[in-house]
C-alpha positions in Angstrom: 17.4 81.8 25.1 14.1 83.3 24.2 14.0 87.2 23.5 11.2 89.5 24.2 9.5 91.4 21.1 10.9 94.7 20.8 7.9 96.7 22.2 7.6 94.3 25.2 11.3 94.9 25.8 10.9 98.7 25.8 8.1 98.4 28.5 10.1 96.0 30.6 13.1 98.4 30.4 11.0 101.3 31.2 9.4 99.7 34.3 12.9 98.6 35.5 14.4 102.0 35.3 11.4 103.9 36.6 12.1 105.7 39.9 10.6 104.1 42.7 8.4 106.4 44.8 7.8 105.8 48.5 4.4 104.4 49.4 3.6 107.4 51.2 5.6 110.8 51.1 6.7 112.1 54.5 4.1 114.7 55.8 5.2 118.0 57.1 4.7 118.5 60.8 1.6 121.1 61.5 4.0 123.3 63.2 7.5 123.3 61.8 10.8 124.9 62.9 11.7 126.7 59.7 15.0 128.7 61.0 16.9 129.3 64.1 19.1 132.3 64.2 21.5 131.4 67.0 24.5 133.6 66.5 22.9 137.1 67.0 24.8 140.1 66.0 27.1 141.5 68.7 27.2 138.3 70.9 28.7 137.2 72.9 28.4 140.4 74.9 26.7 141.4 78.0 23.4 140.1 77.1 21.8 143.4 76.1 18.2 143.0 75.0 18.9 144.1 71.4 21.4 141.2 71.2 19.0 138.7 73.0 16.3 139.6 70.5 19.0 138.9 67.6 18.7 135.3 68.3 15.3 133.7 67.5 13.6 130.6 66.2 10.7 130.9 63.4 7.9 128.4 63.4 5.4 127.9 60.5 2.0 126.4 60.5 2.2 124.1 57.6 -1.5 123.3 57.4 -4.6 125.0 55.8 -6.2 125.8 59.0 -5.3 128.1 62.0 -3.8 126.3 65.0 -4.3 127.3 68.7 -0.7 127.3 70.2 -1.8 127.6 73.8 0.2 125.1 75.8 2.7 124.4 72.9 6.5 124.6 73.8 9.7 125.5 72.1 12.9 124.5 73.9 16.6 123.8 73.3 18.6 120.6 74.1 19.4 122.1 77.5 17.4 120.3 80.1 16.4 123.4 82.2 13.0 124.6 82.9 14.0 128.3 82.0 14.9 127.1 78.5 11.4 126.4 77.6 9.1 129.0 75.9 5.5 128.0 76.7 2.8 129.7 74.3 0.0 131.4 76.0 -3.1 132.5 74.3 -1.9 132.6 70.6 -3.4 131.4 67.3 -1.1 130.8 64.3 -3.0 131.3 61.1 -2.9 128.8 58.1 0.5 129.0 56.3 1.7 131.8 58.7 4.9 132.1 60.8 5.7 133.3 64.2 9.1 134.4 65.4 10.0 133.8 69.0 12.8 136.1 70.1 14.8 135.5 73.2 14.8 138.9 74.8 11.9 141.1 76.0 9.4 143.1 74.0 5.8 143.4 73.1 4.1 140.3 71.5 2.4 140.7 68.3 0.8 138.4 65.7 4.1 137.5 64.3 6.5 138.0 67.1 6.5 136.5 70.5 9.3 137.3 73.2 10.8 134.7 75.6 11.4 137.5 78.0 14.9 136.6 79.0 17.5 139.0 80.6 20.4 138.9 82.9 23.7 139.0 80.7 25.3 136.3 78.8 23.5 133.4 80.5 20.3 134.8 79.2 20.9 133.2 75.6 18.9 130.1 74.8 20.5 129.1 71.5 24.3 127.8 71.7 26.5 129.4 69.2 28.2 126.3 68.0 25.6 123.5 68.2 22.1 122.9 69.6 18.7 121.4 68.8 15.3 123.1 68.9 12.2 121.1 69.8 8.5 121.8 69.4 6.1 120.0 71.6 2.4 120.0 71.4 0.3 120.6 74.6 0.3 116.8 75.3 4.0 116.8 75.2 4.3 114.9 71.9 7.4 116.0 69.9 6.0 117.7 66.7 9.4 119.0 65.0 13.1 119.4 65.8 15.9 121.1 64.2 19.7 120.6 64.9 22.7 122.5 63.9 26.5 122.1 64.4 28.5 125.0 63.0 30.0 128.1 64.3 30.7 129.4 60.9 27.3 130.8 59.9 24.8 132.5 62.1 21.5 130.6 61.3 20.3 127.3 60.3 17.4 126.6 57.7 15.3 123.8 59.3 13.2 123.1 56.0 
């Protein structure tokens, strides 16, 4: 058996032990769900607006450019049209976040309101498990986030 010279052996060992990096790192979606607060304070209750607004999803623009969100949607796993939030005229700045609250309120540059009311059936996010989905205007899935726990109030989706 032939042995390699010591310097060459060290190089071969270093190459063999080097971590293998993927050919391409997974890119962040342009619009990412960063957090879903699904167990609002005081719920379950009668669906008061303050409690409805205590549940929300936060989206982040991960790019270096502003994105026009007109026609983008946020929804949960429920296959019901009233569980789809559709953005109207709204531009999310580069690196900025927007919080979409379930209840009613006045839309701002950082907070949008789903506008739901009507008691306990007005909540969007289930308290034990659900999935949030973001689709672009053409219907392409851009990001999703799932949770399966009733022991905490929110999930970090990053």
